C-alpha positions as CSV (number, residue, x, y, z in Angstrom):
1,M,14.8,15.9,-55.1
2,R,15.2,13.0,-53.2
3,N,15.6,15.2,-49.8
4,F,13.0,16.4,-51.0
5,L,10.6,13.9,-51.2
6,L,11.6,13.1,-47.5
7,L,11.7,16.0,-46.2
8,T,7.7,16.3,-47.3
9,A,7.3,12.7,-46.3
10,L,8.1,13.2,-42.6
11,V,6.5,16.4,-42.9
12,A,3.1,15.5,-44.0
13,A,3.8,11.9,-40.9
14,T,4.2,14.5,-38.5
15,P,0.5,15.1,-37.2
16,L,0.2,10.9,-37.8
17,M,3.0,11.0,-35.1
18,A,1.8,13.1,-33.0
19,Q,-1.8,11.2,-32.7
20,E,-0.5,8.1,-32.1
21,D,2.5,10.0,-29.3
22,K,-0.7,12.0,-27.3
23,A,-2.9,8.2,-28.2
24,A,0.1,6.1,-26.7
25,D,0.7,8.8,-23.6
26,D,-3.7,8.6,-23.1
27,K,-3.0,5.2,-23.0
28,D,-0.5,5.4,-19.5
29,S,-2.2,8.4,-18.2
30,L,-4.5,7.6,-15.1
31,I,-8.2,9.1,-16.2
32,F,-10.4,9.0,-12.8
33,N,-14.0,8.8,-11.6
34,T,-15.5,9.4,-8.6
35,V,-16.9,7.0,-6.9
36,I,-17.9,9.7,-3.8
37,E,-17.3,12.9,-3.5
38,N,-19.1,14.8,-0.2
39,P,-19.4,19.1,0.5
40,I,-16.6,21.1,-0.1
41,T,-16.0,25.0,-0.9
42,S,-14.4,27.1,-3.2
43,V,-11.0,26.3,-3.6
44,K,-8.7,28.2,-1.6
45,N,-4.5,30.2,-2.5
46,Q,-2.2,30.2,1.3
47,N,0.4,31.8,-1.6
48,S,4.0,32.3,0.2
49,S,3.1,31.6,3.8
50,G,2.9,28.6,5.6
51,T,-0.6,28.6,6.7
52,C,-1.5,25.1,5.1
53,W,-2.9,23.4,8.7
54,C,-4.8,27.3,8.7
55,Y,-6.1,26.2,5.3
56,S,-7.4,22.7,5.0
57,T,-8.2,23.1,8.8
58,L,-11.0,25.8,7.5
59,A,-12.0,24.2,4.6
60,F,-12.7,20.9,6.4
61,L,-14.7,22.7,9.3
62,E,-17.0,24.4,6.6
63,S,-17.7,21.4,5.5
64,E,-18.3,20.4,8.5
65,V,-21.1,23.6,7.8
66,L,-22.6,22.4,4.8
67,K,-22.8,18.8,6.9
68,K,-25.4,20.4,9.1
69,H,-27.0,23.3,7.0
70,P,-27.4,22.9,3.5
71,E,-28.2,24.9,2.6
72,M,-25.6,27.8,3.3
73,Q,-23.2,27.2,0.2
74,N,-21.3,30.5,0.7
75,I,-19.9,30.0,4.0
76,D,-16.2,30.6,3.7
77,L,-14.1,30.8,7.2
78,C,-11.4,34.1,7.4
79,E,-8.4,32.4,7.6
80,S,-6.6,35.7,8.8
81,F,-8.8,35.8,12.4
82,V,-6.6,32.4,13.1
83,V,-3.6,32.9,11.8
84,N,-3.8,36.2,13.7
85,K,-5.1,35.0,17.5
86,T,-2.1,31.9,16.4
87,Y,0.5,33.4,15.8
88,L,0.6,35.7,19.0
89,D,0.3,32.4,21.3
90,R,2.9,31.2,19.7
91,A,5.3,33.8,20.2
92,D,4.8,33.8,24.3
93,R,5.4,30.1,24.0
94,N,8.6,30.8,22.6
95,I,9.6,33.2,24.9
96,R,8.6,31.3,27.9
97,T,10.3,28.2,26.8
98,H,13.4,30.1,26.3
99,G,12.9,29.4,22.6
100,D,13.0,25.8,22.8
101,A,8.6,25.3,21.7
102,S,9.3,27.4,18.3
103,F,8.8,29.7,16.5
104,A,7.7,29.4,12.7
105,Q,4.5,30.4,10.1
106,G,3.5,26.0,10.3
107,G,1.2,24.8,13.0
108,T,-1.4,21.9,13.5
109,S,-5.5,21.2,13.4
110,Y,-5.8,21.5,16.1
111,D,-4.4,25.2,16.1
112,V,-8.1,25.8,14.7
113,I,-10.1,24.2,16.7
114,Y,-8.2,25.9,20.0
115,C,-8.6,29.1,18.7
116,M,-12.9,27.9,17.5
117,R,-12.3,27.1,21.2
118,N,-10.9,30.3,23.1
119,Y,-11.6,32.9,20.5
120,G,-13.9,31.7,18.3
121,L,-13.7,32.3,14.6
122,I,-15.3,35.1,11.6
123,P,-16.8,34.9,7.9
124,E,-14.0,35.7,5.4
125,G,-14.4,39.8,4.5
126,I,-14.4,41.0,8.3
127,M,-10.6,41.9,8.0
128,P,-8.5,43.3,5.7
129,Y,-6.7,40.6,2.8
130,P,-2.8,41.0,4.1
131,V,-1.8,43.6,2.5
132,T,2.3,42.9,0.8
133,L,5.0,44.8,-0.5
134,Y,3.4,43.5,-4.0
135,G,-0.2,45.0,-3.8
136,D,-2.5,41.9,-3.8
137,S,-4.3,39.9,-1.7
138,L,-2.9,36.8,-0.9
139,Y,-0.6,36.1,1.4
140,N,2.7,36.9,1.1
141,F,4.9,36.7,4.2
142,A,8.2,37.0,3.0
143,A,8.4,41.3,5.3
144,F,5.9,40.1,7.5
145,F,6.7,37.0,9.0
146,T,10.3,37.4,8.9
147,P,11.5,39.5,11.0
148,M,8.6,39.4,13.9
149,K,10.3,36.5,14.2
150,A,13.5,37.8,14.6
151,Y,11.9,40.4,17.7
152,V,11.1,36.8,19.0
153,T,13.8,35.5,19.0
154,A,15.6,38.5,20.1
155,I,13.5,37.9,23.7
156,S,13.3,34.4,24.4
157,E,17.1,33.7,23.3
158,G,18.7,37.3,24.8
159,S,19.9,37.2,28.4
160,A,18.3,40.2,29.6
161,K,16.9,38.9,33.5
162,K,13.8,40.4,32.5
163,I,11.5,40.3,30.5
164,N,9.2,43.3,29.4
165,P,5.7,42.5,29.4
166,A,5.4,45.0,26.5
167,W,6.9,43.8,24.2
168,K,3.2,41.6,23.5
169,K,2.6,44.7,22.5
170,S,4.8,45.0,19.7
171,V,3.9,41.7,18.4
172,Q,0.1,42.6,18.5
173,S,1.0,45.3,16.6
174,M,3.2,43.4,14.0
175,I,0.5,40.9,13.6
176,D,-2.6,43.4,13.1
177,N,-0.6,45.9,11.2
178,Y,0.2,42.7,8.1
179,L,-3.4,40.8,9.1
180,G,-6.1,43.1,10.8
181,E,-7.2,43.7,13.9
182,C,-9.3,40.3,15.2
183,P,-13.5,42.8,15.5
184,T,-14.7,41.2,19.0
185,E,-18.5,42.3,17.4
186,F,-19.5,42.5,13.3
187,E,-22.0,42.3,10.6
188,Y,-22.9,39.0,9.1
189,E,-26.0,38.8,7.2
190,G,-27.7,41.6,8.8
191,K,-27.4,40.4,12.5
192,T,-24.4,41.2,15.3
193,Y,-21.9,38.4,16.0
194,T,-19.5,38.7,18.1
195,P,-16.6,35.5,17.3
196,Q,-17.5,33.3,19.6
197,S,-21.2,33.5,19.5
198,F,-20.6,33.0,15.6
199,V,-19.0,29.9,16.3
200,S,-22.8,28.5,17.9
201,Y,-24.6,30.1,15.2
202,L,-23.0,27.5,12.4
203,G,-23.4,25.0,14.8
204,L,-19.6,23.7,15.6
205,D,-18.8,22.2,18.7
206,P,-14.8,22.0,19.2
207,D,-15.4,19.0,21.3
208,D,-16.8,16.8,18.6
209,Y,-12.9,16.5,17.4
210,V,-10.2,14.4,17.7
211,S,-7.3,13.0,16.0
212,L,-5.7,10.5,15.0
213,T,-2.5,8.6,13.7
214,S,-0.6,4.9,13.7
215,F,2.4,5.1,14.7
216,T,3.9,1.4,17.4
217,H,6.4,3.5,19.9
218,H,3.5,4.7,21.6
219,P,0.7,1.9,22.8
220,F,-2.0,1.7,20.5
221,Y,-5.6,2.9,22.0
222,T,-4.0,5.1,24.3
223,T,-3.0,9.1,23.3
224,F,0.0,10.7,23.2
225,I,1.7,13.8,22.2
226,M,3.0,14.1,18.7
227,E,6.1,14.9,18.6
228,I,6.9,16.9,15.5
229,Q,7.9,20.9,15.9
230,D,4.4,22.5,15.2
231,N,3.0,20.7,17.7
232,W,3.7,23.4,19.7
233,R,0.6,23.7,21.7
234,W,1.3,20.3,22.7
235,A,-1.5,18.2,21.8
236,S,-2.4,14.7,22.0
237,T,-3.6,12.7,19.5
238,Y,-5.3,8.7,19.3
239,N,-3.1,6.3,18.5
240,L,-4.6,3.1,16.1
241,P,-3.2,0.1,14.1
242,L,-2.1,1.7,11.0
243,D,-5.8,-1.2,9.7
244,E,-8.1,0.5,11.9
245,L,-6.6,4.1,10.9
246,M,-7.0,3.1,7.5
247,R,-10.9,2.1,7.9
248,V,-11.9,5.4,9.8
249,M,-10.9,7.2,7.1
250,E,-12.4,5.3,4.2
251,E,-15.9,4.5,6.0
252,S,-15.6,8.4,6.9
253,I,-15.4,9.1,3.4
254,K,-18.3,6.4,2.9
255,N,-20.7,7.6,4.8
256,G,-21.1,11.3,4.0
257,W,-18.0,12.4,6.7
258,T,-14.6,14.6,5.1
259,F,-11.3,14.7,7.4
260,A,-8.5,16.9,7.7
261,W,-5.3,15.4,7.2
262,G,-1.7,16.2,7.9
263,A,1.2,14.5,5.4
264,D,4.6,14.0,4.6
265,V,4.5,15.7,0.8
266,S,8.3,15.5,0.2
267,E,8.2,12.5,-1.5
268,S,8.6,11.9,-5.9
269,G,5.5,10.2,-5.7
270,F,3.5,13.6,-4.6
271,V,4.1,14.8,-8.4
272,Y,2.5,18.7,-9.4
273,K,3.2,18.7,-13.3
274,T,6.2,16.7,-14.0
275,G,5.0,14.1,-16.9
276,K,1.9,12.9,-17.6
277,N,0.4,12.2,-14.2
278,K,-0.8,15.6,-12.7
279,C,-1.4,16.3,-9.6
280,V,-1.8,12.7,-8.3
281,A,0.2,11.2,-4.8
282,T,1.4,7.3,-4.9
283,V,4.2,4.8,-3.9
284,P,6.3,3.9,-6.7
285,I,7.8,1.0,-6.1
286,S,10.8,2.5,-8.0
287,K,11.2,6.0,-6.2
288,S,14.0,8.6,-7.2
289,K,16.0,10.7,-4.6
290,D,12.9,12.3,-2.2
291,V,12.5,16.0,-2.9
292,V,14.1,18.5,-0.3
293,G,13.2,21.9,-0.7
294,S,7.0,26.9,0.0
295,D,4.6,25.9,-0.1
296,Q,4.6,24.8,-3.9
297,S,8.0,24.7,-5.3
298,K,9.1,23.8,-1.8
299,W,7.6,20.9,-1.8
300,T,6.4,19.7,-5.3
301,G,10.3,20.4,-6.5
302,E,8.5,22.4,-9.4
303,K,11.8,24.5,-9.4
304,Q,14.0,20.9,-9.4
305,S,11.8,19.0,-11.5
306,T,15.2,16.7,-12.3
307,G,14.1,15.3,-8.2
308,I,10.8,13.7,-9.2
309,D,10.2,11.0,-10.5
310,E,6.0,10.3,-12.4
311,A,3.6,8.3,-10.9
312,D,4.4,4.6,-12.0
313,N,1.3,3.4,-12.8
314,S,2.5,-0.3,-13.1
315,G,2.4,-0.8,-9.2
316,E,2.9,0.7,-6.2
317,M,4.8,-0.5,-3.1
318,E,3.2,-2.2,0.0
319,I,3.0,-0.5,3.3
320,T,3.3,-2.0,6.9
321,Q,3.2,-1.1,9.9
322,E,6.7,-1.6,10.0
323,M,7.8,1.3,6.6
324,R,5.4,3.7,8.4
325,Q,7.0,3.5,11.8
326,L,11.2,3.6,9.6
327,G,10.0,6.5,7.7
328,Y,8.8,8.5,10.7
329,D,12.0,7.7,13.5
330,N,14.2,8.3,10.9
331,W,13.1,11.6,9.5
332,E,11.6,10.5,5.9
333,T,8.0,11.4,7.2
334,T,7.8,15.0,8.5
335,D,4.7,17.1,9.4
336,D,4.8,19.2,5.7
337,H,1.7,20.0,4.7
338,G,-2.2,20.6,5.5
339,M,-4.9,19.4,2.7
340,Q,-8.3,18.3,3.0
341,I,-9.7,14.3,2.0
342,F,-13.0,14.5,0.6
343,G,-14.1,12.1,-1.3
344,I,-12.7,9.0,-3.5
345,A,-12.4,8.1,-7.3
346,K,-10.8,5.0,-9.0
347,D,-8.9,4.9,-11.7
348,Q,-9.7,3.1,-15.6
349,T,-8.3,0.0,-13.2
350,G,-10.5,0.2,-10.7
351,K,-7.7,1.1,-8.2
352,E,-9.4,4.0,-5.3
353,Y,-8.1,6.6,-5.2
354,F,-8.5,9.2,-2.0
355,M,-9.8,13.3,-3.6
356,M,-7.9,16.0,-1.5
357,K,-9.1,19.4,-1.6
358,N,-5.0,22.1,-1.5
359,S,-5.0,24.9,-1.1
360,W,-1.7,26.1,-3.6
361,G,-5.3,27.9,-5.9
362,E,-7.3,25.9,-8.9
363,G,-3.5,25.2,-10.4
364,G,-3.5,21.8,-12.8
365,P,-5.8,19.9,-14.5
366,Y,-8.3,19.3,-11.4
367,K,-7.8,22.9,-10.5
368,G,-6.8,22.2,-7.0
369,I,-8.2,19.2,-6.4
370,W,-5.7,16.0,-5.8
371,Y,-6.2,12.0,-6.3
372,V,-4.0,10.3,-3.2
373,S,-3.3,6.9,-3.6
374,K,-4.5,4.2,-0.3
375,P,-0.6,2.8,-0.2
376,Y,0.5,6.8,0.2
377,M,-2.1,7.3,2.5
378,A,-0.9,4.5,4.8
379,Y,2.8,5.9,4.0
380,K,2.9,8.9,4.5
381,T,0.0,10.0,6.9
382,I,0.8,12.3,10.2
383,N,-2.7,12.7,11.5
384,I,-5.9,12.8,10.7
385,L,-8.8,15.5,12.1
386,V,-11.8,14.2,11.8
387,N,-15.7,14.2,13.4
388,K,-15.5,11.4,16.8
389,N,-19.2,10.4,14.6
390,A,-17.1,9.5,11.6
391,I,-15.5,6.8,13.8
392,P,-16.6,3.3,13.1
393,K,-18.8,3.0,16.3
394,D,-16.3,-0.4,17.8
395,I,-12.8,1.2,17.6
396,R,-14.6,4.7,19.2
397,K,-15.4,2.3,21.7
398,K,-11.9,0.9,22.0
399,L,-10.0,4.3,21.9
400,G,-13.3,5.3,24.8
401,I,-15.0,8.6,23.1
């Protein structure tokens, strides 16, 4: 009887204990309030592909269109067109350099700007969605890119004394069979456009966009070619001191602009599903071993959750220029993922975070939106792509733009 009464008491107490635990969790969990939120388009899903560079930059350009034309709420630019044009160019660079320039799924924001300048852009719905082995409409490059890469590598690293130019037709056929053929002309809202004239219709100018970073192995206020494998076009970026790079990012958002963000997301503080605080990126004072590892599972270690610590709300590391440089020099800070930064929010303590739009679908508590602390931005940003008109005038003067 005593055991029965004890059991009854424990069962009766369980809801109260659960409420107390929930209250404790709620107390420790971050609660975000938006300070400023610039217009963005819907969250997309890159699925099983390394095309974040395309999704994030097109998301940024869609916000640029909304800034110029607020009435164009349904603007949706086609990733398949950009990826199609980019991969043939990348295969050509790989073969011309005998394989020294990598041939991979990834890229940089400059690839999208290059495509816009040289080939144009098109809206979604003109090219067919990718046809995968699973019959869905999401990218799955497992059965597409791997055999194409093997073919390109066989040529670039082969022993042939002469290269048969027919290889380009073969590679283009592989790309077209999966992504669809790029149109030279199409109908959009009752009018006929070419990819180039569509860019003009959108009011976009490739010359408006510049890349910014902050590293000490090159002089500040100059340009240099970022030493990352996916910068296969050898694009240049402007170099700023860290405090000025952070100022550009903050003032851009506060003045109504967004930007494309390239960063390292394999850190223990970049948290998707572990712990109380989900879809948050911080630099905890006590760090665990970094996650080793497509896209979402690769960078967040979703299948390796033991390697991730939840965000530590008690404090973050103070980031210096030297720490940032060391992380880049010793390969701790790597070019992992492209995203869009579009707003600023505060947690319940008043601490500010950047609001980030991801390309992993509407997962998580914020439906595809993340919150990134300023220390994380300072520490793990590889570079940003921003409209030059968003840069404060005194910094533009120093850069000569």
